[in-house]
C-alpha positions in Angstrom: 24.8 -36.8 54.6 23.6 -40.3 53.7 22.9 -39.4 50.1 26.2 -37.5 49.8 28.1 -38.6 46.7 31.5 -40.2 47.4 34.1 -38.9 44.9 37.3 -40.7 44.0 40.4 -38.6 43.7 43.1 -39.4 41.1 46.4 -37.8 41.8 49.2 -37.5 39.2 52.5 -37.9 40.9 55.9 -37.2 39.3 57.8 -36.4 42.5 57.6 -37.0 46.2 58.2 -35.0 49.4 57.0 -34.6 53.0 54.1 -32.4 52.0 52.8 -34.9 49.4 53.3 -37.7 51.9 51.2 -35.9 54.5 48.5 -34.8 52.0 48.0 -38.3 50.5 47.1 -39.6 53.9 44.5 -36.9 54.4 42.4 -38.3 51.5 40.1 -41.3 51.4 39.2 -42.9 48.2 42.5 -41.8 46.5 44.2 -43.4 43.6 47.6 -42.4 42.4 48.7 -42.1 38.8 52.5 -42.4 38.6 53.5 -39.9 36.0 57.2 -40.6 35.5 58.3 -41.4 32.0 62.1 -41.0 32.2 64.4 -43.9 32.9 67.3 -42.0 34.4 68.5 -42.9 37.9 66.9 -39.9 39.6 63.4 -40.6 38.1 63.6 -44.3 38.9 64.6 -43.6 42.5 61.6 -41.2 42.8 59.3 -43.8 41.3 60.6 -46.4 43.7 60.0 -44.1 46.7 56.4 -43.4 45.5 55.6 -47.1 44.9 57.1 -48.2 48.3 55.0 -45.5 50.1 51.8 -46.5 48.2 52.3 -50.2 48.9 53.0 -49.5 52.6 49.7 -47.7 53.0 47.8 -49.9 50.6 47.0 -47.0 48.3 46.0 -48.2 44.8 48.1 -46.9 41.9 48.1 -46.7 38.1 51.0 -46.1 35.8 50.8 -43.7 32.9 51.0 -45.3 29.4 53.5 -48.0 30.3 52.0 -51.6 30.1 55.3 -53.3 31.0 55.7 -51.1 34.2 52.2 -52.0 35.2 53.1 -55.7 35.1 56.5 -55.2 36.7 55.2 -53.2 39.7 51.8 -55.0 40.0 49.9 -51.8 39.4 46.1 -51.7 39.9 45.7 -50.2 36.4 46.9 -47.9 33.7 46.2 -44.3 32.7 46.2 -43.9 28.9 46.7 -40.2 28.0 44.7 -38.7 25.1 47.6 -39.0 22.6 48.1 -42.7 23.3 46.2 -44.8 20.7 47.5 -48.3 21.7 44.9 -50.9 22.7 45.4 -53.1 25.8 46.0 -56.7 25.1 43.7 -58.8 27.3 46.6 -61.1 28.3 48.0 -58.1 30.3 44.9 -57.6 32.4 44.5 -59.0 35.8 41.2 -59.1 37.7 40.0 -55.6 38.6 42.7 -53.9 36.5 41.5 -50.4 35.8 41.9 -48.7 32.4 41.5 -44.9 32.8 41.8 -42.5 29.9 42.2 -38.8 29.2 40.3 -36.9 26.5 39.7 -33.3 25.3 37.1 -33.9 22.6 34.6 -36.3 20.9 37.2 -38.0 18.8 39.4 -38.8 21.8 36.3 -40.0 23.7 35.6 -42.6 21.0 39.2 -43.7 21.0 39.2 -44.2 24.8 35.9 -46.0 24.6 37.5 -48.4 22.1 40.5 -48.8 24.5 38.0 -50.2 27.1 38.5 -47.3 29.6 36.1 -47.5 32.5 36.7 -43.9 33.5 37.4 -40.9 31.3 39.2 -37.7 32.5 37.8 -34.8 30.5 39.9 -31.7 30.6 40.6 -28.9 31.1 37.6 -28.0 33.4 39.2 -25.0 35.1 42.0 -22.5 34.2 45.5 -23.7 35.2 49.1 -23.2 34.2 48.8 -25.4 31.1 45.5 -24.0 29.8 44.5 -20.3 29.7 40.9 -19.1 30.2 40.1 -19.2 26.4 41.0 -22.9 26.3 39.1 -24.2 29.3 35.7 -25.9 29.1 34.2 -24.4 32.3 31.1 -26.1 33.9 28.6 -25.4 31.1 30.8 -26.6 28.2 32.0 -29.5 30.2 28.4 -30.7 30.8 27.3 -30.1 27.2 30.4 -31.9 25.8 29.9 -35.0 28.0 26.0 -35.0 27.8 25.8 -38.2 25.7 29.0 -39.9 26.8 28.3 -43.4 28.1 31.2 -43.6 30.5 32.1 -42.5 34.1 33.7 -39.1 34.1 36.4 -37.5 36.1 37.1 -33.8 36.1 40.7 -32.8 35.3 42.4 -29.4 35.1 42.7 -26.6 37.6 41.3 -28.6 40.5 42.3 -26.8 43.8 40.8 -25.8 47.1 38.9 -23.0 45.4 37.4 -25.1 42.5 37.0 -28.6 43.9 33.4 -27.9 45.2 32.3 -26.8 41.7 32.9 -30.3 40.4 29.6 -31.2 42.1 27.9 -29.2 39.3 29.0 -31.8 36.8 28.1 -35.5 36.4 31.6 -36.5 37.4 32.3 -39.4 39.9 35.8 -38.3 40.5 38.4 -35.4 40.5 42.0 -35.6 39.3 44.8 -33.2 40.0 48.5 -32.7 40.1 49.8 -29.5 41.7 47.0 -29.4 44.3 48.6 -32.3 46.2 51.6 -30.1 46.9 49.4 -27.5 48.7 50.5 -27.4 52.4 47.1 -25.9 53.4 45.1 -29.1 52.7 43.4 -30.0 56.0 42.5 -33.4 57.3 40.2 -35.1 56.5 40.4 -33.9 52.9 37.0 -35.3 51.9 35.5 -32.2 53.6 36.8 -30.2 50.6 33.8 -31.5 48.6 
């Protein structure tokens, strides 16, 4: 077990409930990506609930695409999705501020590299609601596509209790998921899943 790789787990959160609250505390090495873009009262209340919970349990969090919100809520970093082409201004960065990006292809990889991303989420690895079987990369294509990428990789897309162990077949240092955190069957401690 000494040589066992320790994976980080990035979780996209756009809502919060008791199942999520319980599951978040089962993981070690977890980082939350707050995935709320709306500014209506309901979404702001949800965002506030999530941030309060994360600060209470000292769980690091990133905010998706919004530099101002990162500063306002003293986030640990930002997640820049694949379609976001803006560069981060160094004045916004604090010590240990993480810049994580998402990509689907070589062009987006270069864009995220120029945006100073330290970790890149390559997707979709497995089939999921958003991507059908003919659109997914699968392990082989994922590994070929990322073969010469000089960046830490995170697997995204279709990560669940049936697929999470397969991430070990890639050169990823992390997993990322959204719907999996709502699964009431996740057992504690969740690192046993890998």
